[in-house]
N, C-alpha and C positions, 0 to 999 in steps of 0.2 A: 566596468564591461559590460559592454550594448545590450541594448535585448531588440532593437528593431532597424530595422534599414532600408533605405527607399531605392530597388535593386528596379532600374528606369528601366531598363533595356529586357531583362527578365519579365515586366509584367509581375513584379511582384505583388502576390496574397496576403494582405495585410494579417490575416488571422494566425497569430501566433498560438501553433502548437504548442495542444499539455506538459507534450515532452520535454520542451525547453524548461519550462521550472523544473520539474525533476532532474535534467539536468545538471542546471545550478544548485539544487541544494545535493547531487551526490558529488559536483566536485568540493561542493564546500564539506563533503565528510573525507577528503580522498588525502590529499597531503599533506601526511606527517612521516616524521622520521628522523635518520643522522647521519652522519658520515664523522669518519674517523680518518688522515691522512698518514699514509703508511710513515712519514715522513714528515716530523712536526712543520717544519718550515715550507714545504713541498706543493704548491700552488695545488689542487685538484678543480672538479666540475665534474657535475654529471645536469643531464637533461630533463625533466617532467612535459612529458606532450599529455596532450590532448584533444579528443572533437569533439567536440556532440550536437547534434541538433536544434536548427537555434528557429527556425520558424521554414516556408514554406512562400511559394510561387506557382509559376502557371509560366510554361514554356510550351511551345506548341499543342496548346491545349490537354498538355499533360500538367499535374500536381510535384513540383520537384525539391529538396529540402537542401536548402541553405545553412551550410555548414563552422563551424566556428572554428578553426587549428590556430593552438598556439604551442609555445615554448617556457616554459619557467627557467631561467640558469642556477643552478647553486654553486659559490664558488666556494673552497674551503683553504686556510690557510691561516697556520697556526693555532692559536683558538678563536679566530674569527670566523664568522658565515658569513656573506653575502648573497643579499636575493638579487635577481635580475627579473623585476616582476614585468608584468604584460603591459602594453606602449598602448597609449589613447590609439584609438581607431578611428577614421574620416567616418562622418555618421553616410555622409551619401552611399562609400562604394563599402564599407567592411574595412576598405584596409589599413594596415597598421602604417600608423608616423612616424618613422623612422627617428631614432634619436627623443622618442617619448617615455623613454623607459625609467620608470623609479628604479631607487633600489636603497635597499632595507638591510644594516648591518647590526650586529651584535655580537658578544661575548658568551662564550658557549658558559663561563664562568655568573656571568650575568641574568636575570631575567625579564629585562630592557631593552629595548634596540634603538636605532636612528633610522627616521628616515627621510630619501635625497632625492631631489628633482633627477638629476644625473651623476654623471661619475664626476660632471664637472661642476658641481653643487657647491660652493662655498662659505652656504650660510653652516651653521651649527645643527641643521636638519630638525624635525619634530621627532620628541621621544616618545615611544608608543613602547608597554606592553608586549613583554614578547606573545604570548598564548595568547593574545585579546588579535594583532593585525594580523597573525599568522592564521587566524581565523576568521576576522572579518574580511581578508584576502584571499578565502578557501583555499589555503595552505597546510588546513591541519587540524585533523578530526580522528571519526575510529576508521580501526583497519578495517580492511573486507576478513570474510570469512567464510569457512565452506556453508555452502546456503544448504537451509531448512532439510532434511528430510522429505518431511507431508509436503514438501512444495516443489521443489526440484528433485530430478533424477541426474547420476552422473551415467549417462548415454555413450562416453566414447575417451578413453583414453591413447590418445597418438604420440609415438616419438620422432622428436621431430626431428632433432640431431643425435648426437651422440650421449651430449650431456641436456638434453634439453626436451623438455614434454609439453602436453597440450592437453587440458581439462577439459570436456565439453559436457553442459549441461543443461537440461532442457525443461521445462518451464511443465509444471502437470494442470496445470488450469489455466483456459486463455481467457483474458481479460480486455479489457478497453484498449486506445491505443496508448495511453500510458504503461500499458502491462510491458514487461522485459519477457521474453522470447524464450531467449538463448544467453546463457554467460561461458566465455573462452577464459582461461586461466591459462597462462603462460607463465613455464617456469627453465630455469637455467642456472647449472652447477658455475656457467663462466661469469655470473653475475653475484658470487656469493657475496666474494670481498666491500662487497658495494651495502655502507651499513645503511644506505635508508632506506625503507620497507612500506610497500602499502600493505601490510601484514605481517607484522613478527611468525605470530601460530602459525601460520602456511608455511613460512619459512623453515621452522623448524621441523615442523611435522614434516615435507619432503625429504628437509633435507639438500634444496634447492629454492633459487631468490626468483617470487613471485614478481617477474619486470613487467609482466602486458595483461590489463583485464579487457576484454571487449565485453559491452552491454548490446543483443543484437534488437531489434525491434520486426517482427515478420511482417507483412504485406499488410494492411487491413486498411477497412471502411471506417473513417469519422464518424461516429453519430451525432458526434456535437455539429463539427463542421460540418460535416455530407458531403467527404470528399471521400476517394479514395488516397492512400496515404503510401505513400512505398518505402520499399525496406528503409528503416536507420540502422545509424548505430553510434554508440558512444563508444568513446578510447582513452585508454590513459597509459601510458610505459615511461620507464622510465631507462633513458639512455644515457652513453657513456660521452661525453663531450668531450674534444682539446680545447684546450685554452689558448685561441689562438693569439691574441696580444697581451699576455700576463702582465706586461709592465703596467699599463693603467689600473687592474686593477689592485696588483699590489700597491702601489701607490695610492690607491684611495684609502685602503687598510690603514695602510701606515700614516697618511693624515690624518683617520681617524684615531690610531693608538696614541699618536703624538698628541694627539687633545688640539690642531689645528684647525680641527672640523668640529668641533665641540668644547664649549668648556664646563668643567666639574666641578 
């Protein structure tokens, strides 16, 4: 994942704000969970979307935030799970290079899997311990929890739709530019069948799926950088995804299953 870009058109400020480091650490603690298909051989998929502020740049004498946005796809077929990981980004622009997404596949019965450069990678793949690969790629870690009462206050509960609600938490203490000011938790009963979880504890307590988290930073003076930072946001969301070309994914899994892509 990139840490710096040359934003030539926007006269980017070279200072990477502290929250970028915080964002990276939070992402590393996020994506853990599981998904069970309702039919054994029915290909399913979900998306894990994230957004986080990476760096600052100047535009019309104002500080702007450059955000990184991406979606990681997870496919489930029979006893196999396939992750389509983040693509390589062009250094100068930050744009993703299409077709550079690596794929990680494993059998649910095993504690290891194989990493491939693409769906068409004809090599045997690189073997990795499951927990190690997912942790290093920011796909496994601790669950979210109820914010601590001594630091946070539940200020509002909003019913969004019939089966959805939003909880808003506000920080009781003001800190520096790295301090989160508000936490928004979004829940939905309509997503209860998705077993992937940001927090099995909160899913159980609310009897609803925690499917979206927003971590909000207020506008604030950065003492270390001596600039006025605008509002910033980190967000993470589980979405349902249609599989537009299931044939390629299934072929990839079948090759792996039949030992054509790796010999044991």
